[in-house]
C-alpha positions, 0 to 999 in steps of 0.5 A, spaced: 605 177 217 605 179 210 602 183 204 601 183 197 601 189 192 603 191 185 607 184 184 611 184 190 610 180 197 612 184 203 613 181 210 617 183 216 621 179 221 627 179 226 633 182 224 637 175 225 636 168 224 636 162 219 631 165 214 635 171 214 642 168 213 639 164 208 637 170 204 643 174 205 647 168 202 642 167 196 636 172 194 632 167 190 626 165 194 619 160 192 613 162 197 607 157 197 601 159 200 595 154 201 587 156 203 581 152 204 584 146 205 580 140 207 581 132 207 576 128 203 576 121 206 573 115 203 572 107 205 578 106 201 585 108 203 588 110 196 581 114 195 582 120 200 584 126 197 585 134 199 581 140 197 585 146 196 587 153 193 594 154 193 599 159 190 606 158 188 611 165 187 618 165 185 622 171 185 628 175 189 628 177 196 630 184 198 632 186 205 629 193 205 634 198 209 631 205 207 626 207 213 621 210 208 621 204 204 620 200 210 614 204 212 611 203 205 612 195 206 609 195 213 603 199 210 602 194 205 602 188 211 597 192 215 592 193 210 592 186 208 590 185 216 585 191 216 589 195 221 591 202 221 597 204 217 602 210 217 605 212 223 610 207 226 615 209 232 622 210 229 625 204 234 620 199 232 622 200 225 629 200 226 629 193 230 624 190 225 627 187 218 622 188 212 623 184 206 620 185 199 620 179 194 620 182 187 615 176 184 618 174 177 613 168 176 606 166 180 602 160 179 595 158 182 592 151 183 585 149 186 582 142 187 574 143 189 
């Protein structure tokens, strides 16, 4: 569950776990996303290939604490999935961790 806007990637998750422990130790991140993956087979073992589109982004993750900024991040995520944005119950926002990734470098690649 993520959304992208203005050079920032937003996602939400549980408040605890390995991912959050890692982010608290070191905020540097690398994110990889793939789409339209398709294996192309051949009669020869080493002639197989993959078709795909991918993006790799590197940056710094920030755990968002401010309720207004958390709501903004959730709006970005909701718009990504065409859902309603705007009104969030306070208990829901309090128990949800929102992370903003400030993207510093991004590249894309495709094989068609």
